C-alpha positions in Angstrom: 0.0 0.0 0.0 1.3 3.4 -1.0 1.6 6.2 1.5 2.4 9.9 1.4 3.7 12.3 3.9 1.8 15.6 3.8 2.9 18.3 6.2 4.3 15.7 8.6 1.2 13.4 8.5 1.5 10.0 6.9 -1.6 9.2 4.9 -2.0 5.8 3.1 -3.6 5.4 -0.3 -6.8 4.4 1.3 -6.7 7.5 3.5 -5.9 5.5 6.6 -3.7 7.3 9.2 -2.8 4.1 11.0 0.9 4.4 10.0 0.9 8.0 11.3 -0.7 7.0 14.6 1.9 4.1 14.9 4.7 6.6 14.5 3.2 9.0 17.0 2.6 6.4 19.6 6.1 5.0 19.2 7.8 8.4 19.6 5.5 9.3 22.5 6.3 6.0 24.2 10.0 6.7 23.7 9.6 10.1 25.4 7.8 8.5 28.3 10.7 6.1 28.7 13.2 9.0 28.6 11.1 10.8 31.3 11.1 7.7 33.5 14.9 7.4 33.2 15.3 11.1 34.0 13.0 10.8 37.0 15.1 7.8 38.3 18.2 10.0 38.1 16.6 12.7 40.2 14.7 15.0 37.9 12.0 16.9 39.8 8.4 16.2 39.3 7.7 19.8 38.4 10.0 19.5 35.3 8.2 16.4 34.2 5.3 18.5 33.2 7.2 18.8 29.9 5.0 15.8 28.9 2.1 18.1 28.1 4.1 20.5 26.1 6.0 17.9 24.1 3.9 14.7 23.8 0.4 16.2 23.8 1.5 18.9 21.3 2.9 16.1 19.0 -0.3 14.1 19.2 -2.5 17.1 18.5 -0.5 18.5 15.6 -3.0 18.8 12.7 -5.3 16.4 14.5 -8.3 18.2 13.2 -7.2 17.2 9.7 -6.5 13.5 10.3 -8.8 12.6 13.3 -11.7 11.7 11.0 -9.6 9.1 9.3 -8.6 7.3 12.5 -9.9 3.9 13.3 -11.2 3.1 16.8 -8.1 1.1 17.5 -6.0 4.1 16.6 -7.9 6.3 19.0 -7.5 3.7 21.7 -3.7 3.6 21.2 -3.5 7.3 21.7 -5.8 7.3 24.7 -3.7 4.5 26.3 -0.7 6.9 26.1 -2.7 9.4 28.1 -3.7 6.7 30.6 -0.1 5.6 31.0 1.1 9.2 31.5 -1.6 9.8 34.2 -0.6 6.6 36.0 3.1 7.6 36.0 2.3 11.1 37.1 3.7 12.9 34.0 0.5 14.9 33.4 -2.5 16.1 35.4 -5.0 13.3 36.3 -7.8 15.4 34.8 -6.3 15.7 31.3 -9.1 15.1 28.8 -9.2 12.2 26.3 -7.8 12.6 22.8 -11.3 13.2 21.4 -12.0 15.9 23.9 -8.7 17.6 23.2 
């Protein structure tokens, strides 16, 4: 299946954005891991709020354009990142879901 990168968003020939969501969730999981390592080495919890400014911004970039092409499994993958970040304390517990953002 052919795919194109348009303004940083990977769109397949069938207008699926599953590859894009896969890339986003992989990068975001890597960032979560890096934050966990930094916390283990003494980084304060106040600085860990970088999650919202980096990861959430990455997930929401042009989301209005590609959200309609997401499958339910894609949305679940993104929401599971928010759940994991809440559980680890990297973001506020009242952060809305991907659909609400």
